[in-house]
N, C-alpha and C positions, 0 to 999 in steps of 0.2 A: 247924183254927179259923182264921177269916178275920180278918186284921188290920184296924185302922182305916183304915190306908194302902190296903190293897186294897179296902176298902169305898168308897173315894173314886174308883176307876176307873170310868169311864163303861162302861155295859153294852156287850157286844160283839154286834152283830147281824151275820149272814152275808148277803152279796149275790151271787147268781150272775148275771152279765151274759149275757142270752140274746137281746138285741134287735137284734144285727147282721144284716145281710142275706146274709152268707156269700158275697160275690161271688166271691172267689178259690177257694173250694171248689167252687162250682157247685151246691151244695144246702145246706139248713139244717144247720150244724154242731151246733146245740144239741139236735137229735134223733138223732144217731148213737148207735147202742147199743154203745159199746165194752165195757161191762161187763153187757150184758143189759138195761139200762134206758136210756131216752133220757138222754143226757149232762146236760142241764139238771136232771133229776130226780135223777140220780146225784150230781151235785155238791151239790145242795140237802140230800139225805139225809145226805151226809158232813159238811156243816157243822152240821147239827141236833145232832151229838154234842158240838160245841165251842163252839156259840154259843147265846145266850139266845133268839133268834128268827132265822128265816131267810127271805129273800124272792128271788123270781125277778124280775130287771129285764127288762122287755119293752116293745116298741112298743105303743101303744094298740090297733092292729089285731090284736095277737097274744092279747089278754086271753082270748078265748073259747076259744082252742085249748089253753090251759094247764090241766092237771088241777087241780080245784078244792081238792084236798087240800093244795095248796102255795099259800102267801101269794105275792101278786105285787104289784109296784110299777111301774105304767105310766110311761113318760117323761113328765114334766111340763114339760120344757124343750124349746125348738125346737131343731132341728139334728140331728145324728146322731153316733154314735160313743160310746165308753164314758163320756166326761165327762158325757154326758146322763143316763146311768144312775146314775151315782155322785151327781150334784147332786140328781136326783130322790129318791134315797133319803135324802140329808141333808134335804131340804125336808120330806119326810114325818116323819122322825126326827132332828132336828137336835142332840139332846143325846147320842146315842149314838155309839159307834165303830163303823166298818164294816169287816168283813173281807171284801174285794171279791176275787172270783175270775171269771176268764173261763170261758166255757163250753167252750172248745177246748183244754183242759189234761187229755187223757185219762190221763197218768201221775201226775198229782197225787195224793198220798196223804195220809191222816191224820197221819203222822209229820211230814211236811213243814210241814203247817199247825199242828200242835202246837208245833214248833219255832219257828214265827213267832210264835205266842201267847206262849210261854215267855220270848221275848226281847223281847216288846213295850215299847216306852218311850211311856208316855202323856204325857211332857213335850214329845214331838216332835209335828209334824203328821201324821207317818206312820212306821210301821215296814214296811220293804220287803226285797225280795231283790235282790241283784246278779245281773244276768243273766250265766249262764255263757258266753253266746254273743258279747255285745258289751260286757260290763262296766257297762252301763248299769241304772238301776232298773227293776224290773218293777212298773208301776203296778197291774196287773190281778192281782197276788197280794200284795195290801197290806192292811194295817190301817190306815184313815184315821181319825185321831182327830177329835172334834168341831171342834177348832182349825183343822182343814184345810178346813172348809166355807167359811169366809170367803175363805181363801186361793184356792180353786178358783173361788169367784164373781169374785174380783177379776181372775183370769186370763181368765175367760169374758168380762168386762166390756171386756177388751183384745183380744178376738177370738182368744184362745188356747184351742183346745179339745183339746189334748193332754195328758192327765194325766202323761204321762212328762216333759214339759217343765216342769210344776209341781215334780215332785220334784227334777229337775236345778238349776232355779233357786232351790231353796230347800233346798240340800243340807245346809246347817248345821242345819236344823229336821227333818232326815230321818234315821233310823237305817236304815242298810242293812247286810244280813246275807248271808253266803255260805250257799247252800242245802246242807244235809248230803248230798242226793242231787240233784245237777244235772239229771239226766234227768227229775225231777218237774216241772221248769219248760218242759219241751218242748211247744210248742203244735202244733196241726194246723190250718193255715189253708188249705192246697192238698192237692190229691190226693197231691202228692209227700210233703208233710209226714205225711199220713195213712198212707202206706206205710212211712215211717220209724218212726212210733209203733207200728204193727202189728208191725213186725219186732222193736222193743224190748220189747213186750209178750210176744212169743214167747220171746225170750231169757230174761226174767224168770221165765216159767213153767217153762222148761227148768231154769233153776238151782234152782228150788224142788222139782224132783222128788224129792230125797231126803227133804224134809220132808212133801211130799204123800204119799209112799208110806207114811209111818207114821200119817197121820191120816185117809186115805181108804182105803176097801176097793176098790183098783183095782190092776190089774197095771202094772208099769213100761211095758209096751207100750201100754196105754190112756192112760197119763199123757202119754207122749211124743206120741201122736197127737193127743190134745186140746190139747196146747201149741201146736199149729200149725206145728210144726217141718217137718213134711212139705211145706209150702208154700215153705220157704226153706233146704233143706239145704245148697245150694252157695253161699248168700249169706250164711250166718251162719259166720264164721270165729273163730279163736282170739283175734285181737286185740280183737274186739268182746266176747267173753267175758271177756277180761282186764280191760277197761275197767269192766265192771259189778263185777267182783270187787274191783277196786281201790277202788271206792266202797263196796262191801258185803262187807268181809273175812271176815265170819262165814260167807259162802259156803265158803270153804276147809275149815273144820271140818265142815261139812255133807257134803261130798263126800269128805273123808278118813274120816268115820264110815260113810258110804255103802260105800266100799271095804272097810273093816274088817269089816263086817257081811255081806259076801257069803257065800252058802252053797254056793259052787262052787270047784273047784281050778283052773278055767280061766277066763280073761277078763283084763281090764285092771285094774290095781291103782295106787294112788298111796301113796307114803310119803315125807313131807316133800317134797324136791325131785326124788325119783325116781319115774318112771312106768315101768311094766313090764307086759308080757303073759306070763301064765302058761298052760301047757298041761298039765294033770294034774299041777299043782304045780311044774312045771319052767320057769324062766324061759327064754323064747324071745327076747323083746326087751326091752331096758332103755334108759332115756334119762335122763340127769341134766341138770337145768335150773339156770340161774344164780340163779333165785328161786323162791319158792313160788307167787307169782302165776301166773308163766309155766307152771309145771308144772301147777297146778291148771286153767288155761285148756285146756292141751293134753289133760289127762285128760278134762276134760268134753266137749269136742268129739269126742274118740276114743271115749268110752264111748257117748255118744248115737248116734254113727254105728254103733257095734257093736250096740247095742239095735235101731236101724232095720233093720239088715242081719238080725238074727235075727228080727224081726217078719215080714219077707218070707217067711222060711224056714217059720216056724210057721203063718202065714196061708195060705201057698201062693200069695202074691201075686207079681207081678213089678214091677220098679222103673218 
């Protein structure tokens, strides 16, 4: 049941900022298909599950190229940059709050956005995340409340067009959160950023193999190939695996269960801080680690390399 207090909250609309010129990337970031669909549409569809309505922000010249099944708000303010898109959205619907997301956040997920909504403070002008990279507010993954409209306009009147500066200079009127998954805030502005994001996506797919093996009718060899690991086998290391495990500790249980569920007497196994290799049930190698995260990271990297080696044998391929 919705309380009277909750009823007083302004409606929450979603806004995907897709009007940038992508100069640093060299091509339009909004149409990159990180998840099978153009990123601007992927983000809009994600927001639809948590917002009352969703719009794609674009330059006037982009209107004709955007799929008509998506609502759009073309820039109605002169200038460029994300401030233009946010202000144009407020001009169209000044009495709603806007959950603003950039289109260059391929790792952003529902859980992160829901966390932002769950911790929203409607008494502030904005609820935002603290950047894990520089500690400053992230204006393009932010809920801007209706009260923020006048503040943004006042900054624009003084030739300030950076929404981050608006948040910094009004820090007492801004609620800033630490993201539960910092990687979700990683953006892809350059080809180098895109490569890092791709590598991170591969890592997350690898770490989900135990779960996927239960829900999908595919062999572990197919799942590893589809993860993209074969593109980065020497570049993905235990430390990177451990960093994700630290943020998502449930991964440890998934891989321990994977180890316990094996139907073979040979291979790599993990038990608490111990990782060992068995051959016909006999321990050939054994290593004890100082903590379970380090042990699990070593086990995952070793196990997927073992799977990769076996795939070459079974497929008759060469490395």
